C-alpha positions as CSV (number, residue, x, y, z in Angstrom):
1,P,-16.7,-4.1,-15.0
2,R,-15.3,-4.1,-11.5
3,A,-13.4,-1.0,-10.6
4,S,-13.4,-0.1,-6.9
5,R,-16.8,1.1,-5.8
6,N,-18.4,-0.5,-8.9
7,E,-18.5,-4.1,-7.6
8,A,-22.3,-4.5,-7.6
9,G,-22.3,-6.2,-11.0
10,I,-19.5,-8.7,-10.3
11,A,-21.1,-9.4,-6.9
12,A,-24.4,-10.2,-8.5
13,F,-22.6,-12.5,-11.0
14,M,-21.0,-14.4,-8.1
15,K,-24.4,-14.7,-6.4
16,K,-26.1,-16.1,-9.4
17,F,-23.1,-18.5,-10.1
18,A,-23.5,-19.9,-6.6
19,E,-27.3,-20.2,-6.7
20,D,-27.2,-21.9,-10.1
21,R,-25.1,-24.6,-8.4
22,G,-27.1,-24.9,-5.3
23,L,-24.3,-23.4,-3.1
24,W,-24.8,-21.3,0.1
25,V,-24.1,-17.6,-0.8
26,K,-24.3,-14.2,0.9
27,V,-23.8,-10.7,-0.5
28,D,-23.6,-7.9,2.1
29,E,-24.3,-4.1,1.7
30,Y,-20.6,-3.5,0.7
31,N,-20.9,-6.2,-2.1
32,N,-18.6,-8.6,-0.2
33,V,-19.4,-12.1,-1.2
34,I,-19.2,-15.4,0.7
35,I,-19.9,-18.7,-1.1
36,K,-19.7,-22.0,0.8
37,K,-19.2,-25.5,-0.8
38,P,-19.4,-28.7,1.2
39,G,-16.4,-30.9,1.4
40,S,-16.0,-33.6,-1.2
41,K,-17.2,-37.2,-0.5
42,G,-15.6,-38.4,2.7
43,C,-14.3,-34.9,3.6
44,E,-17.6,-33.3,4.6
45,D,-16.7,-33.2,8.3
46,L,-13.2,-31.9,8.0
47,P,-12.3,-28.4,9.3
48,P,-13.2,-25.9,6.5
49,V,-10.7,-23.9,4.5
50,M,-11.2,-20.2,3.5
51,L,-10.1,-19.1,0.0
52,Q,-9.9,-15.4,-0.3
53,G,-9.4,-12.6,-2.9
54,H,-10.9,-9.3,-3.8
55,L,-13.4,-8.3,-6.5
56,D,-12.2,-4.9,-7.5
57,I,-9.4,-3.8,-9.8
58,V,-7.5,-0.5,-10.3
59,P,-9.0,1.3,-13.3
60,E,-6.0,2.6,-15.2
61,K,-5.7,3.1,-19.0
62,N,-3.5,4.7,-21.6
63,Q,-4.5,8.3,-22.5
64,D,-5.4,7.3,-26.1
65,T,-7.5,4.3,-25.0
66,V,-11.3,4.7,-25.0
67,H,-12.8,2.8,-22.1
68,D,-15.8,3.3,-19.9
69,W,-14.9,1.7,-16.6
70,E,-18.6,1.7,-15.5
71,H,-19.9,-0.3,-18.4
72,D,-17.1,-1.8,-20.6
73,G,-15.5,-5.2,-20.2
74,L,-11.8,-5.6,-20.7
75,K,-10.3,-6.5,-24.1
76,L,-8.0,-9.4,-23.4
77,M,-5.0,-10.3,-25.5
78,I,-2.5,-13.2,-25.5
79,E,1.0,-12.3,-26.3
80,G,3.3,-15.3,-26.3
81,D,2.9,-16.8,-22.8
82,H,1.4,-13.7,-21.3
83,L,-2.2,-12.6,-20.9
84,T,-2.7,-8.8,-21.0
85,A,-5.3,-6.2,-21.8
86,D,-5.6,-3.7,-24.7
87,G,-4.7,-0.3,-23.2
88,T,-6.0,-1.0,-19.7
89,T,-5.1,-2.8,-16.5
90,L,-5.7,-6.5,-16.8
91,G,-7.2,-7.0,-13.3
92,C,-5.2,-10.1,-12.6
93,D,-4.8,-8.3,-9.3
94,D,-7.0,-9.9,-8.1
95,G,-8.8,-11.6,-11.0
96,Y,-6.7,-14.8,-10.7
97,A,-8.1,-15.4,-7.2
98,L,-11.7,-15.1,-8.5
99,S,-11.0,-17.4,-11.4
100,Y,-9.4,-20.0,-9.1
101,M,-12.3,-19.9,-6.7
102,L,-14.9,-20.2,-9.5
103,A,-13.0,-23.2,-10.9
104,V,-12.9,-25.0,-7.6
105,L,-16.6,-24.2,-6.9
106,N,-17.6,-25.4,-10.4
107,R,-15.8,-28.7,-10.4
108,N,-17.0,-31.9,-8.7
109,D,-13.9,-34.0,-9.5
110,L,-11.7,-32.5,-6.8
111,R,-10.9,-33.7,-3.3
112,H,-11.2,-30.9,-0.8
113,P,-12.4,-30.0,2.7
114,P,-15.4,-27.7,3.1
115,L,-14.7,-24.4,1.4
116,E,-15.6,-20.9,2.3
117,C,-14.8,-18.6,-0.6
118,V,-14.6,-15.0,0.5
119,M,-14.5,-12.2,-2.1
120,T,-14.1,-8.6,-0.8
121,S,-14.8,-5.2,-2.3
122,M,-12.9,-1.9,-2.4
123,E,-9.6,-3.5,-1.4
124,E,-7.6,-1.3,-3.8
125,I,-8.8,1.9,-2.1
126,G,-8.2,1.0,1.5
127,L,-9.3,-2.6,2.4
128,I,-12.8,-1.1,2.9
129,G,-14.9,-4.2,2.1
130,A,-12.9,-6.5,4.4
131,A,-12.8,-3.9,7.2
132,N,-16.6,-3.6,7.2
133,M,-17.3,-7.3,6.7
134,D,-19.4,-9.3,9.2
135,C,-17.3,-12.4,9.6
136,S,-19.8,-14.3,11.8
137,D,-20.6,-16.6,8.9
138,I,-17.0,-17.6,8.4
139,T,-16.1,-20.7,10.5
140,A,-12.7,-21.5,8.8
141,R,-9.6,-20.9,10.8
142,R,-7.3,-21.7,7.9
143,M,-7.0,-19.2,5.0
144,I,-5.3,-19.4,1.7
145,G,-5.1,-15.7,0.5
146,M,-4.7,-15.2,-3.2
147,D,-3.5,-11.6,-3.5
148,A,0.1,-12.5,-3.2
149,G,1.7,-13.0,-6.5
150,G,5.0,-14.6,-7.4
151,E,5.1,-18.4,-8.1
152,G,7.1,-20.2,-5.5
153,G,6.8,-17.4,-3.0
154,F,4.4,-17.7,-0.1
155,L,3.1,-14.6,1.8
156,A,3.8,-14.9,5.5
157,S,3.5,-11.3,6.7
158,S,2.2,-7.9,5.8
159,A,2.3,-4.5,7.5
160,G,-0.3,-2.7,9.5
161,G,-0.4,1.1,9.4
162,N,-1.7,4.4,10.7
163,Y,-2.1,7.8,9.2
164,V,-0.9,10.7,11.3
165,F,-1.9,14.3,10.4
166,V,0.1,17.2,11.8
167,K,-1.5,20.6,11.5
168,V,0.2,24.0,12.0
169,P,-2.2,26.9,12.2
170,F,-1.1,30.1,10.5
171,K,-2.2,33.7,9.9
172,Y,-1.3,35.7,6.8
173,T,0.5,39.0,7.0
174,E,1.5,41.4,4.3
175,A,4.5,40.1,2.4
176,K,7.8,42.0,2.9
177,G,11.3,41.5,1.9
178,T,12.9,39.6,-1.0
179,G,11.2,36.4,-2.3
180,L,12.9,33.2,-3.3
181,S,11.3,30.2,-4.9
182,I,12.8,26.8,-3.8
183,R,11.7,23.7,-5.7
184,I,13.0,20.1,-5.2
185,R,13.1,18.1,-8.4
186,G,14.6,15.0,-10.0
187,L,13.8,12.5,-7.3
188,E,12.6,9.0,-8.2
189,G,10.1,8.5,-5.5
190,G,8.3,5.1,-5.2
191,H,5.9,3.1,-3.0
192,S,6.4,4.2,0.6
193,G,6.1,0.6,1.8
194,G,7.8,-1.5,-0.9
195,M,10.6,0.9,-1.6
196,I,11.2,2.7,1.7
197,H,14.3,0.5,2.4
198,M,16.0,1.8,-0.7
199,E,16.7,5.2,1.0
200,K,15.1,7.2,-1.8
201,G,15.1,11.0,-1.2
202,N,12.0,12.4,0.3
203,S,11.4,15.8,-1.2
204,N,9.4,17.1,1.9
205,K,12.3,16.2,4.2
206,L,15.0,17.5,1.9
207,L,13.1,20.8,1.7
208,G,12.8,20.9,5.5
209,R,16.6,20.4,5.7
210,I,17.2,23.3,3.3
211,L,14.9,25.6,5.2
212,Y,16.4,24.7,8.5
213,N,19.9,25.4,7.2
214,I,18.8,28.8,5.9
215,S,17.1,29.6,9.2
216,K,20.5,29.3,11.0
217,E,21.7,32.5,9.4
218,C,18.8,34.2,7.7
219,D,15.5,35.5,8.9
220,F,12.5,34.7,6.7
221,N,8.8,34.0,6.5
222,I,7.2,31.2,4.5
223,A,4.8,32.4,1.8
224,N,3.8,29.0,0.4
225,I,4.8,25.4,0.9
226,T,3.6,22.2,-0.7
227,G,4.9,18.7,-1.5
228,G,3.9,15.2,-2.5
229,F,0.6,13.9,-3.8
230,K,-0.2,10.6,-1.9
231,G,0.5,9.5,1.6
232,N,1.6,6.1,0.4
233,A,4.2,7.4,-2.1
234,I,7.6,8.8,-1.4
235,P,7.3,12.4,-2.5
236,R,9.3,13.4,-5.5
237,E,8.6,17.1,-5.7
238,S,8.2,19.9,-3.1
239,D,7.8,23.7,-3.6
240,C,8.3,26.6,-1.3
241,V,8.4,30.4,-1.5
242,I,10.1,32.3,1.3
243,M,10.3,36.1,2.0
244,L,13.7,37.0,3.3
245,R,14.8,40.1,5.2
246,S,16.4,42.6,2.9
247,G,20.1,41.9,2.1
248,S,20.0,38.1,2.9
249,A,18.8,36.6,-0.3
250,E,22.4,36.2,-1.6
251,R,23.5,34.3,1.5
252,A,20.3,32.2,1.5
253,T,21.0,31.2,-2.1
254,E,24.6,30.2,-1.1
255,I,23.2,28.0,1.7
256,I,20.8,26.4,-0.6
257,R,23.6,25.5,-3.1
258,E,25.8,24.2,-0.4
259,T,23.1,22.0,1.0
260,E,22.2,20.9,-2.5
261,K,25.8,19.6,-3.1
262,E,25.7,17.7,0.2
263,I,22.4,16.0,-0.6
264,A,23.5,15.2,-4.2
265,R,26.5,13.3,-2.8
266,E,24.4,11.5,-0.3
267,L,21.8,10.5,-3.0
268,A,24.3,9.7,-5.8
269,F,23.4,6.0,-5.8
270,S,19.6,6.3,-5.2
271,D,18.5,9.6,-6.8
272,K,21.2,10.9,-9.1
273,G,18.8,13.3,-10.8
274,F,18.2,15.3,-7.6
275,K,18.4,19.1,-8.0
276,V,17.1,22.3,-6.4
277,L,15.7,25.0,-8.6
278,V,16.0,28.5,-7.1
279,D,14.5,31.6,-8.6
280,T,13.4,35.0,-7.5
281,A,9.7,35.2,-6.5
282,S,7.1,37.5,-5.3
283,A,4.1,37.2,-3.0
284,E,1.3,39.4,-1.7
285,K,1.1,37.7,1.7
286,M,3.2,35.4,3.9
287,L,2.7,33.3,7.0
288,D,3.2,34.8,10.4
289,H,6.6,34.3,12.0
290,E,5.5,31.9,14.7
291,A,3.9,29.6,12.1
292,T,7.0,29.8,10.0
293,R,9.2,28.8,12.9
294,K,7.0,25.8,13.7
295,I,6.9,24.6,10.1
296,V,10.7,24.9,9.6
297,H,11.2,22.9,12.9
298,L,8.7,20.2,12.0
299,S,9.8,19.8,8.4
300,H,13.3,19.2,9.8
301,V,12.6,17.0,12.8
302,L,9.6,14.8,11.7
303,P,11.1,11.2,11.5
304,N,11.0,9.5,8.1
305,G,12.2,6.4,6.4
306,M,13.0,2.9,7.6
307,M,13.0,2.5,11.4
308,M,13.7,-1.2,11.8
309,K,14.6,-4.3,9.9
310,S,13.0,-7.6,10.5
311,M,15.1,-10.2,12.2
312,A,12.6,-12.9,11.3
313,I,12.4,-12.5,7.5
314,E,15.5,-11.5,5.5
315,G,15.1,-8.3,3.6
316,L,11.9,-7.2,5.2
317,T,11.4,-3.7,6.6
318,N,9.7,-4.1,9.9
319,A,8.9,-0.5,10.6
320,S,8.9,2.7,8.7
321,L,7.2,6.1,8.2
322,N,6.8,8.4,5.3
323,V,6.2,12.2,5.4
324,G,4.2,11.9,2.2
325,V,2.2,15.1,1.7
326,V,2.5,18.7,2.8
327,T,-0.5,21.0,1.9
328,M,-1.8,24.4,2.8
329,E,-5.6,24.5,3.4
330,D,-8.1,26.2,5.7
331,G,-5.5,28.1,7.6
332,F,-3.3,25.2,8.3
333,V,-0.1,23.7,6.9
334,K,-0.8,20.0,7.1
335,Y,1.6,17.1,7.1
336,E,0.3,13.6,6.2
337,V,2.6,10.9,7.7
338,T,2.1,7.2,6.9
339,V,3.3,4.7,9.6
340,R,3.8,1.0,8.8
341,S,5.0,-2.0,10.7
342,A,4.5,-5.8,10.7
343,E,3.7,-5.4,14.4
344,D,0.6,-3.5,15.5
345,S,2.4,-2.4,18.7
346,L,5.2,-0.7,16.7
347,V,2.6,1.1,14.5
348,R,1.1,2.5,17.7
349,S,4.4,3.4,19.2
350,I,5.8,5.1,16.2
351,A,2.6,7.1,15.6
352,D,2.8,8.2,19.3
353,V,6.3,9.4,18.6
354,V,5.1,11.6,15.8
355,Y,2.2,12.8,17.9
356,D,4.5,13.8,20.8
357,I,6.9,15.6,18.5
358,A,4.0,17.5,16.9
359,V,2.3,18.7,20.1
360,T,5.6,19.5,21.8
361,A,6.3,21.8,18.8
362,G,2.9,23.5,19.3
363,A,1.1,21.8,16.4
364,E,-2.2,19.9,16.3
365,C,-2.1,16.2,15.7
366,E,-4.5,13.4,14.9
367,I,-3.9,9.7,14.5
368,T,-6.5,8.2,12.2
369,G,-7.4,5.5,9.8
370,G,-5.3,2.4,10.3
371,Y,-5.3,-1.2,9.3
372,P,-4.0,-4.2,11.2
373,A,-0.7,-6.1,10.6
374,F,-0.5,-9.7,9.5
375,S,2.4,-10.6,11.7
376,F,4.8,-13.5,11.0
377,D,3.9,-16.8,12.6
378,P,7.0,-19.0,12.6
379,D,4.9,-22.1,13.5
380,S,2.2,-21.8,10.8
381,R,1.1,-25.3,10.0
382,L,-0.7,-24.2,6.9
383,R,2.3,-22.5,5.4
384,K,4.4,-25.6,6.2
385,T,1.9,-27.8,4.3
386,V,1.8,-25.5,1.3
387,M,5.6,-25.4,1.1
388,E,5.9,-29.1,1.4
389,V,3.4,-29.7,-1.4
390,Y,5.2,-27.1,-3.6
391,K,8.5,-28.9,-3.1
392,E,7.0,-32.3,-4.0
393,Y,5.2,-30.8,-7.0
394,S,7.9,-28.5,-8.4
395,G,11.1,-30.0,-7.0
396,K,12.0,-26.5,-5.7
397,D,12.2,-24.9,-2.3
398,G,9.5,-22.3,-1.7
399,V,10.4,-18.9,-0.5
400,I,8.8,-17.2,2.5
401,R,7.8,-13.7,1.5
402,A,6.6,-10.6,3.4
403,V,5.4,-7.2,2.2
404,H,5.8,-3.9,3.9
405,G,2.3,-2.8,2.9
406,G,-1.2,-3.6,4.0
407,T,-3.1,-6.6,2.9
408,E,-6.5,-8.1,3.8
409,A,-4.7,-10.9,5.6
410,G,-4.2,-8.6,8.6
411,V,-7.8,-7.6,8.6
412,F,-9.0,-11.2,8.7
413,R,-6.4,-12.2,11.3
414,Q,-7.8,-9.5,13.5
415,K,-11.5,-10.4,12.9
416,L,-10.9,-14.2,13.2
417,P,-8.4,-14.8,16.1
418,G,-6.2,-17.8,15.5
419,L,-6.6,-17.7,11.8
420,D,-3.7,-19.5,10.1
421,I,-2.8,-17.7,6.8
422,V,-0.6,-18.3,3.8
423,G,-0.7,-16.4,0.5
424,L,0.1,-17.8,-2.9
425,G,-0.3,-16.9,-6.6
426,P,1.2,-16.9,-10.1
427,T,3.9,-14.8,-11.6
428,A,2.6,-11.5,-12.9
429,G,3.7,-7.9,-13.3
430,G,2.8,-4.3,-14.0
431,A,-0.1,-4.3,-11.5
432,H,-2.1,-1.1,-11.4
433,T,-0.8,-0.1,-14.9
434,P,-2.0,-0.7,-18.5
435,D,1.2,-2.9,-18.9
436,E,-0.2,-5.5,-16.4
437,W,0.4,-9.1,-17.4
438,V,0.2,-12.6,-16.0
439,D,2.3,-15.6,-17.2
440,L,-0.2,-18.2,-18.3
441,N,2.0,-21.1,-17.6
442,S,2.6,-19.9,-14.1
443,F,-1.1,-19.2,-13.8
444,R,-1.8,-22.9,-14.5
445,R,0.9,-24.2,-12.2
446,A,-0.3,-22.0,-9.3
447,F,-3.8,-23.4,-9.7
448,E,-2.5,-26.9,-9.8
449,L,-0.6,-26.2,-6.6
450,L,-3.8,-25.0,-5.0
451,I,-5.7,-28.1,-6.0
452,K,-2.9,-30.3,-4.6
453,V,-2.9,-28.4,-1.3
454,L,-6.6,-28.8,-0.9
455,D,-6.2,-32.5,-1.5
456,R,-3.4,-32.7,1.1
457,L,-5.5,-30.9,3.7
458,C,-8.0,-33.7,3.5
459,D,-5.3,-35.9,5.1
460,E,-4.7,-33.5,8.0
461,K,-6.9,-33.7,11.0
């Protein structure tokens, strides 16, 4: 069992595995594991290579599946050419990396440079293990990352990010006027990194647009406003209750419907299910007028979506931000904004833009969290070698891939300056769901590619 934060068992397994084979091993307080193996005969003095993956998996299961993630192992099944699990996530993300490393460490018939196998914890909940890892024992400056699936595709870049929290203080007053409930529904949402370029509707921003349009003609106070559930997901649903001055509810409803039609036309090809539900509502208390004004303004003007395309890698979003969550808590309306870019400088710049907009509007703002980018290196020697070996092995051209989300590659690049990185892996799907699978034929071919790459690296000085 190896769900995030429950890696002690798998870390102990790895430690014993290494000790039983006389290999150097270290396990830290975060259950990160490093295992070192000397180079094969004649390759002992070559520059070492780092193989890297993470120990933890996402613990998802079907509602009718009985499974104790603290104690139960997975029930594996083979269906045709696919390996899957019975009612739970398979953990191929990132179990394939662990199995590849164990196989290389276990075998003595392979030709390879000195190996430093690095296995991190809590990757799935924020790259926590890697971020807190002492890398002073790692001497390699070449890294093959194995958390980058898709046979024939080789990871060359991933995004860094920051979290920006905007807070608007409010006071409650006695509710007056006519209440309207406004609810955004029918949006598809999606991952705020991998799908941000698809121009999916953001329910928090669309609600802000509606409230702004109403404010042009009608005076109101917000009684309640919420939207979204996770900062890294494009929000699908947002709710608001407003208290209008007497006599303006009819006009406000007309404005809502007019705006709904405009948005529906704009989202016809990305979110055809979009709709706005409007009902009468009541409330005992409402936010003060100054707070309402700031919330309407910020909901309307906070930037959102793709900011820049990459000119280095076709199809890659280079910079974006997502107004992912709006909550009311402890006397504040709080916005959680996720900023991403393949360049750390752009992450900082865009976060500063959000900060400036917020404080100019009279709100409080904090830039926090953050993880570094794995920026594209057009001159990566390691990636060139891997792609050459793949072409010789498969007869096909490899594809340079990049993801608009965070990976541990960025963390290790920051901790180990000059680290040359490439990512590889087999074809798999359904990660983080009980439908997760890996193609066993692809799994075998990707491992054979890794072995051939390690052999080729013995010829490079």
